[in-house]
PDB file of N, CA, C and O in Angstrom, chain B, residues numbered from 101:
ATOM      1  N   UNK B 101       0.415  -4.358  -4.353  1.00  0.00           N
ATOM      2  CA  UNK B 101       1.454  -4.998  -5.113  1.00  0.00           C
ATOM      3  C   UNK B 101       1.629  -4.194  -6.398  1.00  0.00           C
ATOM      4  O   UNK B 101       0.656  -3.783  -7.030  1.00  0.00           O
ATOM      5  N   UNK B 102       2.887  -3.979  -6.769  1.00  0.00           N
ATOM      6  CA  UNK B 102       3.215  -3.139  -7.916  1.00  0.00           C
ATOM      7  C   UNK B 102       3.904  -3.989  -8.977  1.00  0.00           C
ATOM      8  O   UNK B 102       4.991  -4.519  -8.746  1.00  0.00           O
ATOM      9  N   UNK B 103       3.263  -4.118 -10.149  1.00  0.00           N
ATOM     10  CA  UNK B 103       3.818  -4.996 -11.177  1.00  0.00           C
ATOM     11  C   UNK B 103       5.135  -4.489 -11.742  1.00  0.00           C
ATOM     12  O   UNK B 103       5.393  -3.288 -11.812  1.00  0.00           O
ATOM     13  N   UNK B 104       5.951  -5.445 -12.140  1.00  0.00           N
ATOM     14  CA  UNK B 104       7.216  -5.141 -12.804  1.00  0.00           C
ATOM     15  C   UNK B 104       6.933  -5.071 -14.310  1.00  0.00           C
ATOM     16  O   UNK B 104       6.371  -6.004 -14.884  1.00  0.00           O
ATOM     17  N   UNK B 105       7.319  -3.979 -14.934  1.00  0.00           N
ATOM     18  CA  UNK B 105       7.236  -3.834 -16.381  1.00  0.00           C
ATOM     19  C   UNK B 105       8.575  -3.290 -16.871  1.00  0.00           C
ATOM     20  O   UNK B 105       9.413  -2.861 -16.076  1.00  0.00           O
ATOM     21  N   UNK B 106       8.763  -3.313 -18.177  1.00  0.00           N
ATOM     22  CA  UNK B 106      10.037  -2.832 -18.738  1.00  0.00           C
ATOM     23  C   UNK B 106      10.307  -1.370 -18.405  1.00  0.00           C
ATOM     24  O   UNK B 106      11.462  -0.976 -18.252  1.00  0.00           O
ATOM     25  N   UNK B 107       9.254  -0.562 -18.292  1.00  0.00           N
ATOM     26  CA  UNK B 107       9.453   0.869 -18.045  1.00  0.00           C
ATOM     27  C   UNK B 107       8.989   1.312 -16.649  1.00  0.00           C
ATOM     28  O   UNK B 107       8.843   2.507 -16.395  1.00  0.00           O
ATOM     29  N   UNK B 108       8.763   0.365 -15.761  1.00  0.00           N
ATOM     30  CA  UNK B 108       8.268   0.702 -14.422  1.00  0.00           C
ATOM     31  C   UNK B 108       9.308   1.461 -13.608  1.00  0.00           C
ATOM     32  O   UNK B 108      10.504   1.174 -13.659  1.00  0.00           O
ATOM     33  N   UNK B 109       8.818   2.430 -12.864  1.00  0.00           N
ATOM     34  CA  UNK B 109       9.654   3.145 -11.897  1.00  0.00           C
ATOM     35  C   UNK B 109       8.981   3.035 -10.534  1.00  0.00           C
ATOM     36  O   UNK B 109       7.760   2.907 -10.441  1.00  0.00           O
ATOM     37  N   UNK B 110       9.794   3.087  -9.474  1.00  0.00           N
ATOM     38  CA  UNK B 110       9.253   3.015  -8.121  1.00  0.00           C
ATOM     39  C   UNK B 110      10.227   3.689  -7.171  1.00  0.00           C
ATOM     40  O   UNK B 110      11.402   3.324  -7.117  1.00  0.00           O
ATOM     41  N   UNK B 111       9.744   4.668  -6.422  1.00  0.00           N
ATOM     42  CA  UNK B 111      10.556   5.409  -5.457  1.00  0.00           C
ATOM     43  C   UNK B 111      10.229   4.888  -4.049  1.00  0.00           C
ATOM     44  O   UNK B 111       9.304   5.370  -3.395  1.00  0.00           O
ATOM     45  N   UNK B 112      10.999   3.905  -3.601  1.00  0.00           N
ATOM     46  CA  UNK B 112      10.745   3.276  -2.303  1.00  0.00           C
ATOM     47  C   UNK B 112      10.905   4.260  -1.154  1.00  0.00           C
ATOM     48  O   UNK B 112      10.182   4.165  -0.163  1.00  0.00           O
ATOM     49  N   UNK B 113      11.839   5.204  -1.264  1.00  0.00           N
ATOM     50  CA  UNK B 113      12.007   6.189  -0.195  1.00  0.00           C
ATOM     51  C   UNK B 113      10.733   7.010  -0.005  1.00  0.00           C
ATOM     52  O   UNK B 113      10.279   7.200   1.123  1.00  0.00           O
ATOM     53  N   UNK B 114      10.155   7.497  -1.104  1.00  0.00           N
ATOM     54  CA  UNK B 114       8.914   8.263  -1.022  1.00  0.00           C
ATOM     55  C   UNK B 114       7.788   7.385  -0.478  1.00  0.00           C
ATOM     56  O   UNK B 114       7.026   7.804   0.394  1.00  0.00           O
ATOM     57  N   UNK B 115       7.695   6.173  -1.000  1.00  0.00           N
ATOM     58  CA  UNK B 115       6.642   5.248  -0.595  1.00  0.00           C
ATOM     59  C   UNK B 115       6.651   5.028   0.917  1.00  0.00           C
ATOM     60  O   UNK B 115       5.603   5.061   1.561  1.00  0.00           O
ATOM     61  N   UNK B 116       7.843   4.803   1.477  1.00  0.00           N
ATOM     62  CA  UNK B 116       7.961   4.522   2.910  1.00  0.00           C
ATOM     63  C   UNK B 116       7.884   5.769   3.787  1.00  0.00           C
ATOM     64  O   UNK B 116       7.432   5.692   4.929  1.00  0.00           O
ATOM     65  N   UNK B 117       8.314   6.905   3.272  1.00  0.00           N
ATOM     66  CA  UNK B 117       8.337   8.109   4.109  1.00  0.00           C
ATOM     67  C   UNK B 117       7.090   8.983   3.962  1.00  0.00           C
ATOM     68  O   UNK B 117       6.789   9.778   4.852  1.00  0.00           O
ATOM     69  N   UNK B 118       6.365   8.846   2.854  1.00  0.00           N
ATOM     70  CA  UNK B 118       5.194   9.702   2.621  1.00  0.00           C
ATOM     71  C   UNK B 118       3.905   8.905   2.412  1.00  0.00           C
ATOM     72  O   UNK B 118       2.918   9.108   3.120  1.00  0.00           O
ATOM     73  N   UNK B 119       3.925   7.990   1.424  1.00  0.00           N
ATOM     74  CA  UNK B 119       2.674   7.339   1.037  1.00  0.00           C
ATOM     75  C   UNK B 119       2.126   6.406   2.119  1.00  0.00           C
ATOM     76  O   UNK B 119       0.969   6.537   2.521  1.00  0.00           O
ATOM     77  N   UNK B 120       2.931   5.485   2.582  1.00  0.00           N
ATOM     78  CA  UNK B 120       2.434   4.535   3.582  1.00  0.00           C
ATOM     79  C   UNK B 120       2.062   5.218   4.897  1.00  0.00           C
ATOM     80  O   UNK B 120       1.064   4.835   5.506  1.00  0.00           O
ATOM     81  N   UNK B 121       2.821   6.214   5.361  1.00  0.00           N
ATOM     82  CA  UNK B 121       2.355   6.947   6.546  1.00  0.00           C
ATOM     83  C   UNK B 121       1.015   7.656   6.302  1.00  0.00           C
ATOM     84  O   UNK B 121       0.202   7.766   7.221  1.00  0.00           O
ATOM     85  N   UNK B 122       0.777   8.138   5.074  1.00  0.00           N
ATOM     86  CA  UNK B 122      -0.506   8.758   4.749  1.00  0.00           C
ATOM     87  C   UNK B 122      -1.643   7.731   4.894  1.00  0.00           C
ATOM     88  O   UNK B 122      -2.699   8.034   5.449  1.00  0.00           O
ATOM     89  N   UNK B 123      -1.408   6.525   4.391  1.00  0.00           N
ATOM     90  CA  UNK B 123      -2.399   5.460   4.526  1.00  0.00           C
ATOM     91  C   UNK B 123      -2.619   5.110   5.997  1.00  0.00           C
ATOM     92  O   UNK B 123      -3.759   4.982   6.442  1.00  0.00           O
ATOM     93  N   UNK B 124      -1.539   4.956   6.742  1.00  0.00           N
ATOM     94  CA  UNK B 124      -1.653   4.629   8.161  1.00  0.00           C
ATOM     95  C   UNK B 124      -2.408   5.718   8.916  1.00  0.00           C
ATOM     96  O   UNK B 124      -3.237   5.412   9.773  1.00  0.00           O
ATOM     97  N   UNK B 125      -2.135   6.975   8.613  1.00  0.00           N
ATOM     98  CA  UNK B 125      -2.850   8.081   9.263  1.00  0.00           C
ATOM     99  C   UNK B 125      -4.341   8.030   8.935  1.00  0.00           C
ATOM    100  O   UNK B 125      -5.182   8.266   9.803  1.00  0.00           O
ATOM    101  N   UNK B 126      -4.664   7.722   7.681  1.00  0.00           N
ATOM    102  CA  UNK B 126      -6.069   7.637   7.277  1.00  0.00           C
ATOM    103  C   UNK B 126      -6.786   6.512   8.025  1.00  0.00           C
ATOM    104  O   UNK B 126      -7.964   6.637   8.359  1.00  0.00           O
ATOM    105  N   UNK B 127      -6.080   5.427   8.282  1.00  0.00           N
ATOM    106  CA  UNK B 127      -6.670   4.297   9.002  1.00  0.00           C
ATOM    107  C   UNK B 127      -6.767   4.546  10.502  1.00  0.00           C
ATOM    108  O   UNK B 127      -7.578   3.923  11.187  1.00  0.00           O
ATOM    109  N   UNK B 128      -5.944   5.453  11.010  1.00  0.00           N
ATOM    110  CA  UNK B 128      -5.982   5.782  12.433  1.00  0.00           C
ATOM    111  C   UNK B 128      -5.670   4.576  13.302  1.00  0.00           C
ATOM    112  O   UNK B 128      -4.775   3.791  12.989  1.00  0.00           O
ATOM    113  N   UNK B 129      -6.408   4.429  14.391  1.00  0.00           N
ATOM    114  CA  UNK B 129      -6.172   3.341  15.334  1.00  0.00           C
ATOM    115  C   UNK B 129      -6.451   1.967  14.736  1.00  0.00           C
ATOM    116  O   UNK B 129      -6.024   0.957  15.295  1.00  0.00           O
ATOM    117  N   UNK B 130      -7.158   1.910  13.613  1.00  0.00           N
ATOM    118  CA  UNK B 130      -7.446   0.625  12.955  1.00  0.00           C
ATOM    119  C   UNK B 130      -6.212   0.050  12.275  1.00  0.00           C
ATOM    120  O   UNK B 130      -6.195  -1.132  11.932  1.00  0.00           O
ATOM    121  N   UNK B 131      -5.162   0.875  12.071  1.00  0.00           N
ATOM    122  CA  UNK B 131      -3.915   0.397  11.472  1.00  0.00           C
ATOM    123  C   UNK B 131      -3.099  -0.313  12.542  1.00  0.00           C
ATOM    124  O   UNK B 131      -2.659   0.296  13.517  1.00  0.00           O
ATOM    125  N   UNK B 132      -2.908  -1.603  12.344  1.00  0.00           N
ATOM    126  CA  UNK B 132      -2.159  -2.412  13.309  1.00  0.00           C
ATOM    127  C   UNK B 132      -0.693  -2.552  12.930  1.00  0.00           C
ATOM    128  O   UNK B 132       0.080  -3.165  13.668  1.00  0.00           O
ATOM    129  N   UNK B 133      -0.297  -1.991  11.787  1.00  0.00           N
ATOM    130  CA  UNK B 133       1.082  -2.035  11.329  1.00  0.00           C
ATOM    131  C   UNK B 133       1.139  -2.064   9.815  1.00  0.00           C
ATOM    132  O   UNK B 133       0.175  -2.433   9.144  1.00  0.00           O
ATOM    133  N   UNK B 134       2.295  -1.664   9.286  1.00  0.00           N
ATOM    134  CA  UNK B 134       2.466  -1.676   7.842  1.00  0.00           C
ATOM    135  C   UNK B 134       3.921  -1.937   7.507  1.00  0.00           C
ATOM    136  O   UNK B 134       4.791  -1.851   8.375  1.00  0.00           O
ATOM    137  N   UNK B 135       4.186  -2.254   6.252  1.00  0.00           N
ATOM    138  CA  UNK B 135       5.548  -2.486   5.795  1.00  0.00           C
ATOM    139  C   UNK B 135       5.622  -2.434   4.287  1.00  0.00           C
ATOM    140  O   UNK B 135       4.601  -2.338   3.605  1.00  0.00           O
ATOM    141  N   UNK B 136       6.828  -2.498   3.776  1.00  0.00           N
ATOM    142  CA  UNK B 136       7.055  -2.468   2.335  1.00  0.00           C
ATOM    143  C   UNK B 136       8.297  -3.276   2.014  1.00  0.00           C
ATOM    144  O   UNK B 136       9.207  -3.400   2.833  1.00  0.00           O
ATOM    145  N   UNK B 137       8.318  -3.821   0.816  1.00  0.00           N
ATOM    146  CA  UNK B 137       9.451  -4.639   0.396  1.00  0.00           C
ATOM    147  C   UNK B 137       9.715  -4.444  -1.086  1.00  0.00           C
ATOM    148  O   UNK B 137       8.785  -4.444  -1.892  1.00  0.00           O
ATOM    149  N   UNK B 138      10.971  -4.280  -1.445  1.00  0.00           N
ATOM    150  CA  UNK B 138      11.371  -4.343  -2.849  1.00  0.00           C
ATOM    151  C   UNK B 138      11.476  -5.817  -3.205  1.00  0.00           C
ATOM    152  O   UNK B 138      11.894  -6.631  -2.382  1.00  0.00           O
ATOM    153  N   UNK B 139      11.098  -6.160  -4.422  1.00  0.00           N
ATOM    154  CA  UNK B 139      11.132  -7.549  -4.868  1.00  0.00           C
ATOM    155  C   UNK B 139      12.250  -7.687  -5.896  1.00  0.00           C
ATOM    156  O   UNK B 139      12.295  -6.944  -6.876  1.00  0.00           O
ATOM    157  N   UNK B 140      13.144  -8.631  -5.670  1.00  0.00           N
ATOM    158  CA  UNK B 140      14.346  -8.766  -6.508  1.00  0.00           C
ATOM    159  C   UNK B 140      14.048  -9.286  -7.904  1.00  0.00           C
ATOM    160  O   UNK B 140      14.704  -8.870  -8.859  1.00  0.00           O
ATOM    161  N   UNK B 141      13.087 -10.174  -8.054  1.00  0.00           N
ATOM    162  CA  UNK B 141      12.799 -10.768  -9.358  1.00  0.00           C
ATOM    163  C   UNK B 141      11.345 -11.221  -9.388  1.00  0.00           C
ATOM    164  O   UNK B 141      10.696 -11.325  -8.347  1.00  0.00           O
ATOM    165  N   UNK B 142      10.849 -11.483 -10.567  1.00  0.00           N
ATOM    166  CA  UNK B 142       9.494 -11.981 -10.703  1.00  0.00           C
ATOM    167  C   UNK B 142       8.537 -10.930 -11.229  1.00  0.00           C
ATOM    168  O   UNK B 142       8.955  -9.937 -11.825  1.00  0.00           O
ATOM    169  N   UNK B 143       7.271 -11.150 -11.009  1.00  0.00           N
ATOM    170  CA  UNK B 143       6.210 -10.320 -11.581  1.00  0.00           C
ATOM    171  C   UNK B 143       6.011  -8.986 -10.888  1.00  0.00           C
ATOM    172  O   UNK B 143       5.388  -8.085 -11.450  1.00  0.00           O
ATOM    173  N   UNK B 144       6.527  -8.846  -9.682  1.00  0.00           N
ATOM    174  CA  UNK B 144       6.289  -7.638  -8.878  1.00  0.00           C
ATOM    175  C   UNK B 144       7.598  -6.931  -8.595  1.00  0.00           C
ATOM    176  O   UNK B 144       8.627  -7.570  -8.378  1.00  0.00           O
ATOM    177  N   UNK B 145       7.552  -5.587  -8.597  1.00  0.00           N
ATOM    178  CA  UNK B 145       8.752  -4.820  -8.253  1.00  0.00           C
ATOM    179  C   UNK B 145       8.739  -4.369  -6.806  1.00  0.00           C
ATOM    180  O   UNK B 145       9.791  -4.134  -6.212  1.00  0.00           O
ATOM    181  N   UNK B 146       7.548  -4.247  -6.238  1.00  0.00           N
ATOM    182  CA  UNK B 146       7.423  -3.825  -4.842  1.00  0.00           C
ATOM    183  C   UNK B 146       6.093  -4.311  -4.286  1.00  0.00           C
ATOM    184  O   UNK B 146       5.115  -4.484  -5.013  1.00  0.00           O
ATOM    185  N   UNK B 147       6.086  -4.525  -2.973  1.00  0.00           N
ATOM    186  CA  UNK B 147       4.872  -4.935  -2.279  1.00  0.00           C
ATOM    187  C   UNK B 147       4.777  -4.122  -0.995  1.00  0.00           C
ATOM    188  O   UNK B 147       5.744  -4.004  -0.243  1.00  0.00           O
ATOM    189  N   UNK B 148       3.620  -3.577  -0.765  1.00  0.00           N
ATOM    190  CA  UNK B 148       3.347  -2.896   0.491  1.00  0.00           C
ATOM    191  C   UNK B 148       2.181  -3.572   1.171  1.00  0.00           C
ATOM    192  O   UNK B 148       1.292  -4.101   0.503  1.00  0.00           O
ATOM    193  N   UNK B 149       2.174  -3.563   2.492  1.00  0.00           N
ATOM    194  CA  UNK B 149       1.057  -4.176   3.204  1.00  0.00           C
ATOM    195  C   UNK B 149       0.700  -3.345   4.419  1.00  0.00           C
ATOM    196  O   UNK B 149       1.510  -2.594   4.963  1.00  0.00           O
ATOM    197  N   UNK B 150      -0.537  -3.512   4.814  1.00  0.00           N
ATOM    198  CA  UNK B 150      -1.042  -2.818   5.990  1.00  0.00           C
ATOM    199  C   UNK B 150      -1.999  -3.761   6.699  1.00  0.00           C
ATOM    200  O   UNK B 150      -2.955  -4.248   6.096  1.00  0.00           O
ATOM    201  N   UNK B 151      -1.752  -4.015   7.953  1.00  0.00           N
ATOM    202  CA  UNK B 151      -2.663  -4.835   8.757  1.00  0.00           C
ATOM    203  C   UNK B 151      -3.700  -3.909   9.373  1.00  0.00           C
ATOM    204  O   UNK B 151      -3.364  -2.940  10.054  1.00  0.00           O
ATOM    205  N   UNK B 152      -4.948  -4.218   9.125  1.00  0.00           N
ATOM    206  CA  UNK B 152      -6.058  -3.371   9.557  1.00  0.00           C
ATOM    207  C   UNK B 152      -6.997  -4.206  10.427  1.00  0.00           C
ATOM    208  O   UNK B 152      -7.207  -5.389  10.158  1.00  0.00           O
ATOM    209  N   UNK B 153      -7.552  -3.603  11.453  1.00  0.00           N
ATOM    210  CA  UNK B 153      -8.361  -4.364  12.400  1.00  0.00           C
ATOM    211  C   UNK B 153      -9.624  -4.964  11.795  1.00  0.00           C
ATOM    212  O   UNK B 153     -10.128  -5.968  12.299  1.00  0.00           O
ATOM    213  N   UNK B 154     -10.147  -4.366  10.721  1.00  0.00           N
ATOM    214  CA  UNK B 154     -11.351  -4.933  10.103  1.00  0.00           C
ATOM    215  C   UNK B 154     -11.521  -4.407   8.681  1.00  0.00           C
ATOM    216  O   UNK B 154     -11.004  -3.349   8.321  1.00  0.00           O
ATOM    217  N   UNK B 155     -12.251  -5.168   7.899  1.00  0.00           N
ATOM    218  CA  UNK B 155     -12.597  -4.727   6.544  1.00  0.00           C
ATOM    219  C   UNK B 155     -13.422  -3.443   6.606  1.00  0.00           C
ATOM    220  O   UNK B 155     -13.251  -2.546   5.781  1.00  0.00           O
ATOM    221  N   UNK B 156     -14.316  -3.363   7.586  1.00  0.00           N
ATOM    222  CA  UNK B 156     -15.153  -2.171   7.732  1.00  0.00           C
ATOM    223  C   UNK B 156     -14.306  -0.927   7.986  1.00  0.00           C
ATOM    224  O   UNK B 156     -14.595   0.136   7.435  1.00  0.00           O
ATOM    225  N   UNK B 157     -13.279  -1.041   8.800  1.00  0.00           N
ATOM    226  CA  UNK B 157     -12.401   0.098   9.081  1.00  0.00           C
ATOM    227  C   UNK B 157     -11.644   0.508   7.820  1.00  0.00           C
ATOM    228  O   UNK B 157     -11.501   1.697   7.536  1.00  0.00           O
ATOM    229  N   UNK B 158     -11.160  -0.482   7.064  1.00  0.00           N
ATOM    230  CA  UNK B 158     -10.467  -0.182   5.807  1.00  0.00           C
ATOM    231  C   UNK B 158     -11.414   0.513   4.841  1.00  0.00           C
ATOM    232  O   UNK B 158     -11.059   1.529   4.244  1.00  0.00           O
ATOM    233  N   UNK B 159     -12.619  -0.028   4.684  1.00  0.00           N
ATOM    234  CA  UNK B 159     -13.596   0.554   3.760  1.00  0.00           C
ATOM    235  C   UNK B 159     -13.952   1.988   4.160  1.00  0.00           C
ATOM    236  O   UNK B 159     -14.085   2.857   3.298  1.00  0.00           O
ATOM    237  N   UNK B 160     -14.104   2.235   5.449  1.00  0.00           N
ATOM    238  CA  UNK B 160     -14.445   3.583   5.916  1.00  0.00           C
ATOM    239  C   UNK B 160     -13.322   4.562   5.613  1.00  0.00           C
ATOM    240  O   UNK B 160     -13.572   5.677   5.155  1.00  0.00           O
ATOM    241  N   UNK B 161     -12.076   4.146   5.869  1.00  0.00           N
ATOM    242  CA  UNK B 161     -10.932   5.023   5.601  1.00  0.00           C
ATOM    243  C   UNK B 161     -10.797   5.301   4.110  1.00  0.00           C
ATOM    244  O   UNK B 161     -10.519   6.431   3.709  1.00  0.00           O
ATOM    245  N   UNK B 162     -10.993   4.278   3.291  1.00  0.00           N
ATOM    246  CA  UNK B 162     -10.870   4.480   1.845  1.00  0.00           C
ATOM    247  C   UNK B 162     -12.022   5.318   1.306  1.00  0.00           C
ATOM    248  O   UNK B 162     -11.840   6.084   0.360  1.00  0.00           O
ATOM    249  N   UNK B 163     -13.189   5.182   1.893  1.00  0.00           N
ATOM    250  CA  UNK B 163     -14.321   6.002   1.478  1.00  0.00           C
ATOM    251  C   UNK B 163     -14.026   7.483   1.710  1.00  0.00           C
ATOM    252  O   UNK B 163     -14.346   8.334   0.882  1.00  0.00           O
ATOM    253  N   UNK B 164     -13.409   7.766   2.852  1.00  0.00           N
ATOM    254  CA  UNK B 164     -13.117   9.161   3.202  1.00  0.00           C
ATOM    255  C   UNK B 164     -11.828   9.675   2.564  1.00  0.00           C
ATOM    256  O   UNK B 164     -11.780  10.822   2.120  1.00  0.00           O
ATOM    257  N   UNK B 165     -10.785   8.849   2.512  1.00  0.00           N
ATOM    258  CA  UNK B 165      -9.460   9.314   2.096  1.00  0.00           C
ATOM    259  C   UNK B 165      -8.928   8.641   0.834  1.00  0.00           C
ATOM    260  O   UNK B 165      -7.818   8.943   0.394  1.00  0.00           O
ATOM    261  N   UNK B 166      -9.702   7.740   0.253  1.00  0.00           N
ATOM    262  CA  UNK B 166      -9.217   6.956  -0.888  1.00  0.00           C
ATOM    263  C   UNK B 166      -8.765   7.784  -2.074  1.00  0.00           C
ATOM    264  O   UNK B 166      -7.768   7.449  -2.713  1.00  0.00           O
ATOM    265  N   UNK B 167      -9.479   8.862  -2.385  1.00  0.00           N
ATOM    266  CA  UNK B 167      -9.096   9.693  -3.533  1.00  0.00           C
ATOM    267  C   UNK B 167      -7.709  10.299  -3.328  1.00  0.00           C
ATOM    268  O   UNK B 167      -6.907  10.331  -4.261  1.00  0.00           O
ATOM    269  N   UNK B 168      -7.421  10.776  -2.132  1.00  0.00           N
ATOM    270  CA  UNK B 168      -6.104  11.354  -1.852  1.00  0.00           C
ATOM    271  C   UNK B 168      -5.021  10.281  -1.854  1.00  0.00           C
ATOM    272  O   UNK B 168      -3.923  10.504  -2.363  1.00  0.00           O
ATOM    273  N   UNK B 169      -5.329   9.121  -1.288  1.00  0.00           N
ATOM    274  CA  UNK B 169      -4.341   8.039  -1.242  1.00  0.00           C
ATOM    275  C   UNK B 169      -4.007   7.565  -2.655  1.00  0.00           C
ATOM    276  O   UNK B 169      -2.834   7.430  -3.005  1.00  0.00           O
ATOM    277  N   UNK B 170      -5.025   7.314  -3.458  1.00  0.00           N
ATOM    278  CA  UNK B 170      -4.784   6.859  -4.830  1.00  0.00           C
ATOM    279  C   UNK B 170      -4.204   7.989  -5.684  1.00  0.00           C
ATOM    280  O   UNK B 170      -3.433   7.729  -6.608  1.00  0.00           O
ATOM    281  N   UNK B 171      -4.561   9.211  -5.392  1.00  0.00           N
ATOM    282  CA  UNK B 171      -4.012  10.353  -6.123  1.00  0.00           C
ATOM    283  C   UNK B 171      -2.529  10.551  -5.880  1.00  0.00           C
ATOM    284  O   UNK B 171      -1.856  11.220  -6.665  1.00  0.00           O
ATOM    285  N   UNK B 172      -2.013   9.979  -4.806  1.00  0.00           N
ATOM    286  CA  UNK B 172      -0.590  10.091  -4.479  1.00  0.00           C
ATOM    287  C   UNK B 172       0.270   9.086  -5.244  1.00  0.00           C
ATOM    288  O   UNK B 172       1.487   9.254  -5.324  1.00  0.00           O
ATOM    289  N   UNK B 173      -0.340   8.054  -5.800  1.00  0.00           N
ATOM    290  CA  UNK B 173       0.413   6.984  -6.476  1.00  0.00           C
ATOM    291  C   UNK B 173       1.393   7.517  -7.517  1.00  0.00           C
ATOM    292  O   UNK B 173       2.536   7.060  -7.534  1.00  0.00           O
ATOM    293  N   UNK B 174       1.014   8.464  -8.395  1.00  0.00           N
ATOM    294  CA  UNK B 174       1.970   8.952  -9.393  1.00  0.00           C
ATOM    295  C   UNK B 174       3.205   9.645  -8.811  1.00  0.00           C
ATOM    296  O   UNK B 174       4.172   9.888  -9.533  1.00  0.00           O
ATOM    297  N   UNK B 175       3.183   9.962  -7.525  1.00  0.00           N
ATOM    298  CA  UNK B 175       4.344  10.575  -6.889  1.00  0.00           C
ATOM    299  C   UNK B 175       5.474   9.578  -6.638  1.00  0.00           C
ATOM    300  O   UNK B 175       6.603   9.991  -6.373  1.00  0.00           O
ATOM    301  N   UNK B 176       5.195   8.274  -6.714  1.00  0.00           N
ATOM    302  CA  UNK B 176       6.254   7.303  -6.466  1.00  0.00           C
ATOM    303  C   UNK B 176       6.356   6.183  -7.507  1.00  0.00           C
ATOM    304  O   UNK B 176       7.334   5.436  -7.509  1.00  0.00           O
ATOM    305  N   UNK B 177       5.361   6.055  -8.389  1.00  0.00           N
ATOM    306  CA  UNK B 177       5.451   5.015  -9.420  1.00  0.00           C
ATOM    307  C   UNK B 177       4.647   5.403 -10.653  1.00  0.00           C
ATOM    308  O   UNK B 177       3.758   6.253 -10.601  1.00  0.00           O
ATOM    309  N   UNK B 178       4.983   4.758 -11.756  1.00  0.00           N
ATOM    310  CA  UNK B 178       4.244   4.988 -12.991  1.00  0.00           C
ATOM    311  C   UNK B 178       3.391   3.776 -13.362  1.00  0.00           C
ATOM    312  O   UNK B 178       2.901   3.694 -14.489  1.00  0.00           O
ATOM    313  N   UNK B 179       3.206   2.838 -12.439  1.00  0.00           N
ATOM    314  CA  UNK B 179       2.351   1.676 -12.677  1.00  0.00           C
ATOM    315  C   UNK B 179       1.182   1.680 -11.696  1.00  0.00           C
ATOM    316  O   UNK B 179       1.277   2.239 -10.603  1.00  0.00           O
ATOM    317  N   UNK B 180       0.090   1.058 -12.096  1.00  0.00           N
ATOM    318  CA  UNK B 180      -1.082   0.970 -11.229  1.00  0.00           C
ATOM    319  C   UNK B 180      -0.907  -0.179 -10.243  1.00  0.00           C
ATOM    320  O   UNK B 180      -0.553  -1.288 -10.642  1.00  0.00           O
ATOM    321  N   UNK B 181      -1.151   0.075  -8.958  1.00  0.00           N
ATOM    322  CA  UNK B 181      -1.038  -0.997  -7.974  1.00  0.00           C
ATOM    323  C   UNK B 181      -2.196  -1.981  -8.103  1.00  0.00           C
ATOM    324  O   UNK B 181      -3.278  -1.634  -8.576  1.00  0.00           O
ATOM    325  N   UNK B 182      -1.947  -3.201  -7.678  1.00  0.00           N
ATOM    326  CA  UNK B 182      -3.000  -4.202  -7.583  1.00  0.00           C
ATOM    327  C   UNK B 182      -3.280  -4.413  -6.105  1.00  0.00           C
ATOM    328  O   UNK B 182      -2.398  -4.824  -5.352  1.00  0.00           O
ATOM    329  N   UNK B 183      -4.503  -4.133  -5.694  1.00  0.00           N
ATOM    330  CA  UNK B 183      -4.898  -4.264  -4.299  1.00  0.00           C
ATOM    331  C   UNK B 183      -5.355  -5.695  -4.031  1.00  0.00           C
ATOM    332  O   UNK B 183      -6.217  -6.223  -4.735  1.00  0.00           O
ATOM    333  N   UNK B 184      -4.782  -6.305  -3.029  1.00  0.00           N
ATOM    334  CA  UNK B 184      -5.149  -7.652  -2.614  1.00  0.00           C
ATOM    335  C   UNK B 184      -5.597  -7.579  -1.162  1.00  0.00           C
ATOM    336  O   UNK B 184      -4.865  -7.082  -0.306  1.00  0.00           O
ATOM    337  N   UNK B 185      -6.789  -8.071  -0.887  1.00  0.00           N
ATOM    338  CA  UNK B 185      -7.335  -8.038   0.461  1.00  0.00           C
ATOM    339  C   UNK B 185      -7.539  -9.476   0.932  1.00  0.00           C
ATOM    340  O   UNK B 185      -8.079 -10.307   0.202  1.00  0.00           O
ATOM    341  N   UNK B 186      -7.110  -9.755   2.134  1.00  0.00           N
ATOM    342  CA  UNK B 186      -7.270 -11.101   2.672  1.00  0.00           C
ATOM    343  C   UNK B 186      -7.264 -11.084   4.181  1.00  0.00           C
ATOM    344  O   UNK B 186      -7.223 -10.029   4.814  1.00  0.00           O
ATOM    345  N   UNK B 187      -7.304 -12.262   4.738  1.00  0.00           N
ATOM    346  CA  UNK B 187      -7.298 -12.445   6.179  1.00  0.00           C
ATOM    347  C   UNK B 187      -6.001 -13.138   6.577  1.00  0.00           C
ATOM    348  O   UNK B 187      -5.582 -14.097   5.929  1.00  0.00           O
ATOM    349  N   UNK B 188      -5.375 -12.661   7.628  1.00  0.00           N
ATOM    350  CA  UNK B 188      -4.143 -13.287   8.120  1.00  0.00           C
ATOM    351  C   UNK B 188      -4.524 -14.622   8.748  1.00  0.00           C
ATOM    352  O   UNK B 188      -5.310 -14.680   9.694  1.00  0.00           O
ATOM    353  N   UNK B 189      -3.954 -15.685   8.206  1.00  0.00           N
ATOM    354  CA  UNK B 189      -4.284 -17.029   8.665  1.00  0.00           C
ATOM    355  C   UNK B 189      -3.521 -17.411   9.922  1.00  0.00           C
ATOM    356  O   UNK B 189      -4.019 -18.168  10.756  1.00  0.00           O
ATOM    357  N   UNK B 190      -2.311 -16.884  10.052  1.00  0.00           N
ATOM    358  CA  UNK B 190      -1.487 -17.252  11.205  1.00  0.00           C
ATOM    359  C   UNK B 190      -0.653 -16.046  11.626  1.00  0.00           C
ATOM    360  O   UNK B 190       0.472 -15.884  11.153  1.00  0.00           O
ATOM    361  N   UNK B 191      -1.182 -15.201  12.505  1.00  0.00           N
ATOM    362  CA  UNK B 191      -0.408 -14.027  12.934  1.00  0.00           C
ATOM    363  C   UNK B 191       0.787 -14.438  13.780  1.00  0.00           C
ATOM    364  O   UNK B 191       0.743 -15.430  14.508  1.00  0.00           O
ATOM    365  N   UNK B 192       1.855 -13.655  13.669  1.00  0.00           N
ATOM    366  CA  UNK B 192       3.048 -13.932  14.477  1.00  0.00           C
ATOM    367  C   UNK B 192       3.003 -13.153  15.765  1.00  0.00           C
ATOM    368  O   UNK B 192       3.921 -13.253  16.580  1.00  0.00           O
TER     369      UNK B 192
END
């Protein structure tokens, strides 16, 4: 989740075409899908999500590729993302 601030910038095209595919590639087969949304109003300007088969798979991918993934953030925004981890209560 990317907070909305007075000077925040966010390049959704880059995020969807480069950053999120990089994350999905790092997760490999453990990535069950991902998406992104611009937020029209409120505290957040954008939200990205990735469904991962397990916390262990996410942790392993971030351990190996986390520096590159987080290092890419300045390529599409000038704000720090807030990572939220949870369990899907009702999958569709």
